[in-house]
C-alpha positions as CSV (number, residue, x, y, z in Angstrom):
1,X,102.9,99.3,71.5
2,X,101.7,100.2,74.9
3,X,98.5,99.1,76.3
4,X,95.5,101.5,75.9
5,X,93.3,102.6,79.0
6,X,89.9,104.3,78.8
7,X,88.7,107.2,80.8
8,X,87.3,106.3,84.3
9,X,89.9,103.5,84.6
10,X,92.3,103.4,87.5
11,X,95.7,104.3,86.6
12,X,98.4,101.2,87.3
13,X,101.4,103.6,87.6
14,X,102.0,107.5,88.5
15,X,103.1,109.6,85.5
16,X,102.2,111.3,82.2
17,X,99.3,110.1,80.0
18,X,99.1,110.8,76.6
19,X,95.7,111.1,75.0
20,X,95.3,108.9,71.7
21,X,92.5,109.4,69.3
22,X,90.1,106.6,68.2
23,X,92.2,105.2,65.5
24,X,95.1,105.4,68.0
25,X,96.8,108.3,66.8
26,X,98.3,111.0,69.1
27,X,96.3,114.0,70.2
28,X,99.5,115.8,71.2
29,X,98.0,116.5,75.1
30,X,99.1,114.8,78.4
31,X,97.4,114.6,81.6
32,X,99.5,113.6,84.9
33,X,97.9,111.0,86.7
34,X,98.8,109.2,90.4
35,X,98.7,105.6,90.6
36,X,95.2,104.4,91.6
37,X,93.5,107.7,90.8
38,X,90.6,107.6,88.1
39,X,91.6,108.7,84.4
40,X,89.7,111.6,83.7
41,X,87.1,112.3,80.8
42,X,88.8,112.8,77.4
43,X,88.0,116.0,75.3
44,X,86.0,113.8,72.5
45,X,84.0,110.5,72.5
46,X,86.1,107.2,71.5
47,X,89.4,108.7,72.8
48,X,91.9,106.9,75.4
49,X,95.1,107.4,77.0
50,X,98.6,105.5,76.9
51,X,101.5,105.9,79.3
52,X,103.8,108.6,77.8
53,X,106.4,108.9,80.8
54,X,106.4,107.2,84.1
55,X,107.2,108.8,87.1
56,X,111.1,108.8,88.1
57,X,110.8,108.2,91.7
58,X,110.7,104.7,94.0
59,X,107.3,105.3,95.3
60,X,105.5,102.1,95.4
61,X,108.5,99.9,94.8
62,X,109.6,97.3,97.3
63,X,112.2,98.2,99.4
64,X,115.0,95.9,100.8
């Protein structure tokens, strides 16, 4: 299972973040967040985020 993030934390990677309920269930909503930005408030108390789909580009990767 993926790590859960709280609203207000910095996003570790860019991508789609799924909102999860207080008991870990899927809420059916997603937010797009860029790496380093803070995760927005959730629609209700006790909810958080889980990475649903990472951005598929090479930004932030070391180039050789």
